N, CA, C and O atoms as a DFTB+ gen file, in Angstrom:
320 C
 N C O
     1  1     -12.371     -16.553      -4.598
     2  2     -11.167     -17.316      -4.911
     3  2      -9.986     -16.859      -4.068
     4  3      -9.259     -17.688      -3.520
     5  1      -9.787     -15.549      -3.959
     6  2      -8.582     -15.057      -3.295
     7  2      -8.511     -15.476      -1.829
     8  3      -7.420     -15.723      -1.315
     9  1      -9.649     -15.559      -1.151
    10  2      -9.629     -15.938       0.265
    11  2      -9.220     -17.399       0.469
    12  3      -8.812     -17.778       1.567
    13  1      -9.324     -18.210      -0.567
    14  2      -8.871     -19.599      -0.483
    15  2      -7.387     -19.721      -0.801
    16  3      -6.783     -20.778      -0.621
    17  1      -6.807     -18.615      -1.279
    18  2      -5.401     -18.620      -1.681
    19  2      -4.542     -17.832      -0.695
    20  3      -3.517     -18.328      -0.227
    21  1      -4.955     -16.621      -0.383
    22  2      -4.142     -15.715       0.424
    23  2      -4.891     -15.317       1.686
    24  3      -6.097     -15.072       1.668
    25  1      -4.142     -15.259       2.786
    26  2      -4.682     -14.764       4.043
    27  2      -3.717     -13.709       4.586
    28  3      -2.499     -13.879       4.531
    29  1      -4.276     -12.627       5.106
    30  2      -3.476     -11.602       5.770
    31  2      -4.094     -11.386       7.146
    32  3      -5.239     -10.953       7.272
    33  1      -3.319     -11.694       8.158
    34  2      -3.791     -11.613       9.539
    35  2      -2.613     -11.156      10.395
    36  3      -1.542     -11.762      10.363
    37  1      -2.812     -10.106      11.145
    38  2      -1.739      -9.563      11.983
    39  2      -1.176     -10.599      12.954
    40  3      -0.033     -10.478      13.394
    41  1      -1.964     -11.606      13.288
    42  2      -1.539     -12.642      14.231
    43  2      -0.718     -13.759      13.567
    44  3      -0.137     -14.596      14.257
    45  1      -0.673     -13.769      12.242
    46  2       0.052     -14.820      11.516
    47  2       1.190     -14.174      10.734
    48  3       0.961     -13.330       9.867
    49  1       2.399     -14.573      11.043
    50  2       3.607     -14.083      10.355
    51  2       3.635     -12.551      10.291
    52  3       4.001     -11.964       9.272
    53  1       3.245     -11.926      11.388
    54  2       3.257     -10.460      11.525
    55  2       2.472      -9.748      10.428
    56  3       2.788      -8.613      10.073
    57  1       1.456     -10.409       9.895
    58  2       0.604      -9.785       8.889
    59  2       1.089      -9.921       7.459
    60  3       0.479      -9.363       6.548
    61  1       2.166     -10.647       7.244
    62  2       2.638     -10.877       5.874
    63  2       1.615     -11.758       5.150
    64  3       1.030     -12.644       5.772
    65  1       1.388     -11.539       3.870
    66  2       0.467     -12.409       3.124
    67  2       0.979     -13.859       3.128
    68  3       2.135     -14.126       2.803
    69  1       0.100     -14.771       3.498
    70  2       0.443     -16.193       3.541
    71  2      -0.571     -16.979       2.721
    72  3      -1.657     -16.488       2.416
    73  1      -0.200     -18.207       2.370
    74  2      -1.170     -19.107       1.759
    75  2      -2.218     -19.437       2.808
    76  3      -1.877     -19.785       3.939
    77  1      -3.481     -19.332       2.446
    78  2      -4.581     -19.582       3.376
    79  2      -4.432     -20.954       4.021
    80  3      -4.131     -21.942       3.350
    81  1      -4.647     -21.000       5.326
    82  2      -4.559     -22.255       6.059
    83  2      -3.149     -22.671       6.408
    84  3      -2.925     -23.792       6.865
    85  1      -2.186     -21.774       6.197
    86  2      -0.792     -22.105       6.492
    87  2      -0.091     -20.887       7.086
    88  3      -0.692     -19.829       7.271
    89  1       1.188     -21.063       7.376
    90  2       2.038     -19.959       7.805
    91  2       3.126     -19.712       6.756
    92  3       4.137     -19.072       7.042
    93  1       2.915     -20.215       5.562
    94  2       3.885     -20.083       4.468
    95  2       3.605     -18.779       3.728
    96  3       2.523     -18.585       3.175
    97  1       4.595     -17.892       3.726
    98  2       4.381     -16.595       3.084
    99  2       4.403     -16.716       1.562
   100  3       5.056     -17.588       0.988
   101  1       3.669     -15.813       0.943
   102  2       3.652     -15.741      -0.517
   103  2       5.061     -15.411      -1.008
   104  3       5.494     -15.906      -2.048
   105  1       5.767     -14.577      -0.257
   106  2       7.141     -14.218      -0.615
   107  2       8.030     -15.458      -0.691
   108  3       8.888     -15.554      -1.569
   109  1       7.828     -16.402       0.221
   110  2       8.620     -17.636       0.209
   111  2       8.448     -18.365      -1.117
   112  3       9.419     -18.870      -1.682
   113  1       7.224     -18.422      -1.611
   114  2       6.975     -19.084      -2.899
   115  2       7.752     -18.393      -4.020
   116  3       8.442     -19.050      -4.800
   117  1       7.637     -17.074      -4.098
   118  2       8.331     -16.366      -5.170
   119  2       9.849     -16.422      -4.997
   120  3      10.580     -16.437      -5.987
   121  1      10.328     -16.453      -3.766
   122  2      11.766     -16.641      -3.522
   123  2      12.229     -17.994      -4.073
   124  3      13.295     -18.092      -4.681
   125  1      11.427     -19.024      -3.859
   126  2      11.761     -20.352      -4.390
   127  2      11.891     -20.302      -5.910
   128  3      12.861     -20.807      -6.475
   129  1      10.917     -19.694      -6.561
   130  2      10.965     -19.606      -8.027
   131  2      12.176     -18.805      -8.485
   132  3      12.858     -19.181      -9.439
   133  1      12.435     -17.705      -7.801
   134  2      13.566     -16.845      -8.159
   135  2      14.899     -17.589      -8.045
   136  3      15.828     -17.326      -8.810
   137  1      14.990     -18.512      -7.097
   138  2      16.203     -19.287      -6.888
   139  2      16.320     -20.469      -7.849
   140  3      17.278     -21.239      -7.783
   141  1      15.341     -20.605      -8.741
   142  2      15.404     -21.661      -9.745
   143  2      14.713     -22.959      -9.365
   144  3      14.793     -23.945     -10.097
   145  1      14.041     -22.964      -8.232
   146  2      13.314     -24.158      -7.817
   147  2      12.003     -24.264      -8.587
   148  3      11.466     -23.265      -9.065
   149  1      11.509     -25.459      -8.698
   150  2      10.240     -25.690      -9.394
   151  2       9.075     -25.600      -8.415
   152  3       9.259     -25.584      -7.198
   153  1       7.885     -25.543      -8.973
   154  2       6.679     -25.590      -8.151
   155  2       6.655     -26.899      -7.369
   156  3       6.259     -26.927      -6.204
   157  1       7.079     -27.975      -8.012
   158  2       7.124     -29.280      -7.330
   159  2       8.015     -29.224      -6.098
   160  3       7.649     -29.730      -5.037
   161  1       9.199     -28.601      -6.241
   162  2      10.113     -28.465      -5.102
   163  2       9.424     -27.718      -3.959
   164  3       9.507     -28.116      -2.797
   165  1       8.752     -26.642      -4.310
   166  2       8.067     -25.840      -3.301
   167  2       7.000     -26.670      -2.592
   168  3       6.932     -26.682      -1.363
   169  1       6.178     -27.356      -3.360
   170  2       5.091     -28.148      -2.772
   171  2       5.624     -29.268      -1.885
   172  3       5.023     -29.589      -0.860
   173  1       6.746     -29.862      -2.274
   174  2       7.352     -30.904      -1.443
   175  2       7.849     -30.322      -0.125
   176  3       7.745     -30.964       0.921
   177  1       8.391     -29.106      -0.176
   178  2       8.919     -28.474       1.021
   179  2       7.851     -27.882       1.928
   180  3       8.080     -27.681       3.120
   181  1       6.688     -27.606       1.361
   182  2       5.613     -26.961       2.123
   183  2       4.297     -27.685       1.870
   184  3       3.445     -27.189       1.133
   185  1       4.128     -28.855       2.480
   186  2       2.934     -29.670       2.218
   187  2       1.618     -29.037       2.678
   188  3       0.545     -29.516       2.311
   189  1       1.688     -27.975       3.470
   190  2       0.447     -27.318       3.897
   191  2      -0.133     -26.430       2.796
   192  3      -1.242     -25.913       2.934
   193  1       0.614     -26.252       1.706
   194  2       0.153     -25.469       0.557
   195  2      -0.247     -26.448      -0.540
   196  3       0.487     -27.392      -0.834
   197  1      -1.402     -26.222      -1.141
   198  2      -1.867     -27.129      -2.194
   199  2      -1.454     -26.629      -3.583
   200  3      -1.190     -25.445      -3.789
   201  1      -1.410     -27.561      -4.509
   202  2      -1.122     -27.211      -5.907
   203  2      -2.166     -26.212      -6.413
   204  3      -1.835     -25.265      -7.127
   205  1      -3.414     -26.429      -6.040
   206  2      -4.484     -25.532      -6.467
   207  2      -4.226     -24.106      -5.986
   208  3      -4.446     -23.151      -6.731
   209  1      -3.761     -23.956      -4.746
   210  2      -3.455     -22.617      -4.239
   211  2      -2.345     -21.958      -5.052
   212  3      -2.437     -20.777      -5.390
   213  1      -1.306     -22.711      -5.364
   214  2      -0.187     -22.162      -6.142
   215  2      -0.664     -21.742      -7.531
   216  3      -0.338     -20.650      -7.997
   217  1      -1.426     -22.597      -8.187
   218  2      -1.905     -22.267      -9.528
   219  2      -2.853     -21.074      -9.501
   220  3      -2.823     -20.237     -10.404
   221  1      -3.697     -20.989      -8.470
   222  2      -4.580     -19.836      -8.341
   223  2      -3.795     -18.560      -8.058
   224  3      -4.153     -17.490      -8.552
   225  1      -2.729     -18.663      -7.268
   226  2      -1.878     -17.495      -7.011
   227  2      -1.241     -17.004      -8.305
   228  3      -1.221     -15.803      -8.575
   229  1      -0.725     -17.924      -9.099
   230  2      -0.112     -17.535     -10.372
   231  2      -1.140     -16.926     -11.318
   232  3      -0.833     -15.985     -12.048
   233  1      -2.349     -17.455     -11.306
   234  2      -3.409     -16.887     -12.136
   235  2      -3.765     -15.484     -11.659
   236  3      -3.977     -14.584     -12.471
   237  1      -3.830     -15.301     -10.368
   238  2      -4.107     -13.977      -9.804
   239  2      -3.014     -12.987     -10.203
   240  3      -3.309     -11.849     -10.567
   241  1      -1.762     -13.413     -10.135
   242  2      -0.651     -12.547     -10.551
   243  2      -0.758     -12.217     -12.037
   244  3      -0.542     -11.073     -12.439
   245  1      -1.087     -13.209     -12.847
   246  2      -1.252     -12.978     -14.292
   247  2      -2.362     -11.974     -14.555
   248  3      -2.193     -11.038     -15.337
   249  1      -3.496     -12.173     -13.898
   250  2      -4.625     -11.264     -14.095
   251  2      -4.267      -9.839     -13.687
   252  3      -4.647      -8.880     -14.359
   253  1      -3.548      -9.707     -12.602
   254  2      -3.179      -8.376     -12.106
   255  2      -2.160      -7.708     -13.017
   256  3      -2.270      -6.519     -13.319
   257  1      -1.176      -8.470     -13.449
   258  2      -0.078      -7.888     -14.224
   259  2      -0.393      -7.701     -15.698
   260  3       0.376      -7.066     -16.418
   261  1      -1.511      -8.244     -16.154
   262  2      -1.873      -8.067     -17.566
   263  2      -3.113      -7.197     -17.737
   264  3      -3.631      -7.062     -18.845
   265  1      -3.584      -6.617     -16.655
   266  2      -4.766      -5.756     -16.707
   267  2      -4.347      -4.331     -16.353
   268  3      -3.951      -4.050     -15.222
   269  1      -4.438      -3.454     -17.321
   270  2      -4.001      -2.077     -17.115
   271  2      -4.696      -1.430     -15.924
   272  3      -4.056      -0.719     -15.150
   273  1      -5.985      -1.663     -15.767
   274  2      -6.734      -1.046     -14.675
   275  2      -6.242      -1.538     -13.307
   276  3      -6.049      -0.745     -12.386
   277  1      -6.044      -2.839     -13.190
   278  2      -5.569      -3.380     -11.916
   279  2      -4.144      -2.930     -11.634
   280  3      -3.810      -2.573     -10.505
   281  1      -3.317      -2.947     -12.651
   282  2      -1.928      -2.551     -12.480
   283  2      -1.824      -1.077     -12.119
   284  3      -0.962      -0.694     -11.328
   285  1      -2.685      -0.251     -12.687
   286  2      -2.608       1.179     -12.399
   287  2      -2.976       1.481     -10.947
   288  3      -2.522       2.484     -10.395
   289  1      -3.784       0.636     -10.324
   290  2      -4.107       0.837      -8.911
   291  2      -2.875       0.608      -8.033
   292  3      -2.753       1.197      -6.959
   293  1      -1.974      -0.243      -8.491
   294  2      -0.790      -0.577      -7.708
   295  2       0.358       0.380      -8.031
   296  3       1.041       0.871      -7.132
   297  1       0.561       0.636      -9.312
   298  2       1.691       1.438      -9.759
   299  2       1.228       2.562     -10.679
   300  3       1.396       2.499     -11.897
   301  1       0.655       3.566     -10.086
   302  2       0.120       4.669     -10.865
   303  2       1.176       5.325     -11.753
   304  3       0.851       5.803     -12.841
   305  1       2.416       5.356     -11.315
   306  2       3.458       6.060     -12.048
   307  2       3.941       5.339     -13.309
   308  3       4.596       5.967     -14.141
   309  1       3.643       4.034     -13.487
   310  2       4.130       3.353     -14.686
   311  2       3.075       3.211     -15.769
   312  3       3.391       2.833     -16.897
   313  1       1.819       3.511     -15.438
   314  2       0.756       3.386     -16.424
   315  2       0.484       4.771     -16.997
   316  3       0.144       5.711     -16.279
   317  1       0.643       4.862     -18.284
   318  2       0.455       6.161     -18.968
   319  2      -0.669       6.076     -19.945
   320  3      -0.980       7.061     -20.615
């Protein structure tokens, strides 16, 4: 699943994580949400990203942030 959502390649956007098949960074998506834009706004602005990719990214974030084991691999200092 993740390879259909995220791509990391040193030749694309200097290795920043992007939506697979595009040059749109994952950070751009979260910046849009942080600024109060909707998923619809994002998809309209970046047609190379599919709704399925966005929903899978959010599911991946949910799975990571709600699983103690996965979260501890990222932030060892906050899991006690």
